[in-house]
N, C-alpha and C positions, 0 to 999 in steps of 0.2 A: 705604868704605861711606857713603852719604849719611845725614845725621842725620834721624831721623824727626820730622816736623813734627806733633807731637801737638796743639798748639792749633789748627793749621789743620784737622786731621782732625775735631776736635770741632766747630769752627765750621761746617765743611761739612756734617756730620751734622745739626747743629741747624738749619741753613738748609734742608736737604732736608725735614726733618720739619715745619718751619714752613710751607714752601710746600705740602706735602701737606695740612696742616691748613687752609690758606687755600683750597685747591681744594675741600676737603670743605665748609667753611662757605659758600663762594660758590655751590656747585651743589646741595648737599644740605640745608643748614640754612636759608639765607636764603630768604625768601618770594619768589614771583614778583611782579614789579612790575606796576603798572597798565599797560594797553595803551598809554596816551599817553606813558609813559616807557620803552617798549620791551619790556615783558613779560620773557621769558627773556633777551633780548638785554641787558637792563640788568645782568645778572650780570657782563658785561665791565667794568662800572664799578668794581667792587671792585679789579680788577687795574689798571685805568686810573689810579685815584687813587693806588694804591701805587706805580706806575711814575712818576707825576708827582711824588710825594713824594720818591722817590729822586733824580730829576733835580734838583729844587730843593735837596735836602740836599747833593748832590754839588757843586753850584756854590757853595753857601754854604761848604762845607769848603775848596774851592779859594780862595775869597775870604779866609778866615781864614788858610790856609796861606801865601798870597801876602803878606799883611800881616806874618806872623811871619818870612817869608824876608827881607824888607827890614829889619825891625826887629831881628832877632837876628843880624845880621851875615852874611846870605846863606848860611845853612847849607843844604847840599844836600838834607837829609832833608825840609825844608819844600817845596822845589821838586818833589821826587818826589811828595809827597802832592798838591800842586796839579795837576801834570800828570796823574797817575792819576785824580784826581777829575773833572777836566774831561773826560777821555776817557769815563769812565763817564756823566757828565752828558749828553754829546752822544749816546751810544748810547741812553740812556733817554729823551732828548728826542725822538729819532726814533720810539721806541716809543710815546711819549705821543701823537704825531700819528697814528700808524698805528692804535693801539687806539681813539683817539677817533673816527677815521673809520669804524671797524667799528660803533661805537655810533651814530654820526650818520646813517649811510645809512638804516636802517629808521625812525629817529625823526624826523630832519629831511628825509628824502628826498633827501639829497645827501651826497657824500663829504667835501666841503669848502665852507666859506663864510667870507667875510672878516669874521667875527665878531671883536670886539676881543680876546677871550681867545685865539682861534686865531691871530690875526695877530701878537699880541705873543709868543706861544709860538714861532712860526716865526722871528720877528726874533731872539729870544734864541738860538735854535738856530744861526742863521747867524753871530751874533756870536761864539759859542764855537767854531764851526768855523774862523772866522778866527783865533782864538787858536791853534789847532793848526797852521794854515798859517803863522802868524807864527813859531812855534817852528821849523818846518821850513825857513824861509827864512834863518835865522841859523846860522852855523857855529860861532861862538865860544860854548861852553857857558855861561860866566858872563854874557855879554851876552844870550844867549838867555833865560836864567832871569830876569835882571833886567827885561828888556822884558816878558816874559810875566807877571811878577808885577804890574807896573804895569797892564798890560792887563786882567788878571783882576780887579783891584780896581775899575777903572772899569767893566768890563763887567757886574759884579754888579748895577749899578743897574737893569738890564733885568729882573732876577728879581722884585723886589717890584712893579714895574710890571705884569708878567704876572699875579702873584698877585692884585692888587687890580683888575685890569681889569674883572671882573664887577661891581664896586661903583662904579667911577668912570665907566663908560660904559654906555649901553643895550646889552644883550647877550642873546642867546638861550641862551648857555651857562649851565647850572645852577651855582648857588653852593652848594657842599656845606655851608657854615657858615651859610647864611641860613635863617631860619625860614619855613615855608610848605610848598608842595607838594613840595619836594625834600628835606624833612627825613628823617632816618633813623628807621625804626621800631625798636622794641626788638629784633626778630629780625634786623634788618639791621646793627645796631651791632657785634655780635661778628664778623661776616664782614668788616666794614670794618677793625676794629682788628687782627684776626689777619693780614689782608692787609698792613696797614701794617707790622706787626712782621716778617712774613716778608720783605718787600722791604727793610726796614732791615737785617736780617741778611745778605741777599744783597749789599747795598751794601758792608757791612763786609768780607765775604768777598772780593768782587771787588777792593776797594781794597787789601786786604792782599796778595792775589795779584799784582796789577799792580805794587805798590810793590816786592815782592820780586824781580820780573823786572827792574825798573829798577836795583835795587841790585846784582843779579847782573851786569847789563850793565856797570855802573860798575866792578865788581871785575875783570871780564874785561879791560876797557880798561886798568885800572891794571896788571894783570899783563903784558899785551901791551907796554905802554910800558916796564916794567922789563926785559923780555926784549930789546926792541930797543935799549935804552940800555946794556945790559951787553956 
């Protein structure tokens, strides 16, 4: 009989409740934005920011895990975390672009524009897709993990560039942290913070689940090797 994963069940339940709360705050509590910032369409922004936060967080965790992998004697657990986190970061990076396009169409009258923030986001996404392709191109597990760790450390330079793009270059993309016309009102802040908390929990849940899958695959491979060698 399989062992019951109580922490995982608690985490899943907490994530579901947090996401439900985020939906409530975004659609029922937060005020409707002014027409120039999208009106009701602006409610997408709470989820867009939460998704972008997870994408950046995932790539930062992969960066730290890759450093630890090289520093702590190439322990497999750090490579698993880095791989799982990059996979999550890529998925959420795609979601960032899609959710941003849904907001941009009625506000900017276009699905896509070569704005610095959008351009650097796309470049970062392709850089990390290349990370996954690099891992798939190498057969030797240790060599694969070592090359991937070095790549992830270097690739992370694109993440702060993307974050600061709205401050370093002229851009039509709103800066959430800037003072002015895109500042959060008191009723908007709870919706934003609840969404950030919900997506953070979702990231932890996905990372834990993906890491367990990879650990199970390692165990299956180890048992298979024992059977073949006996």
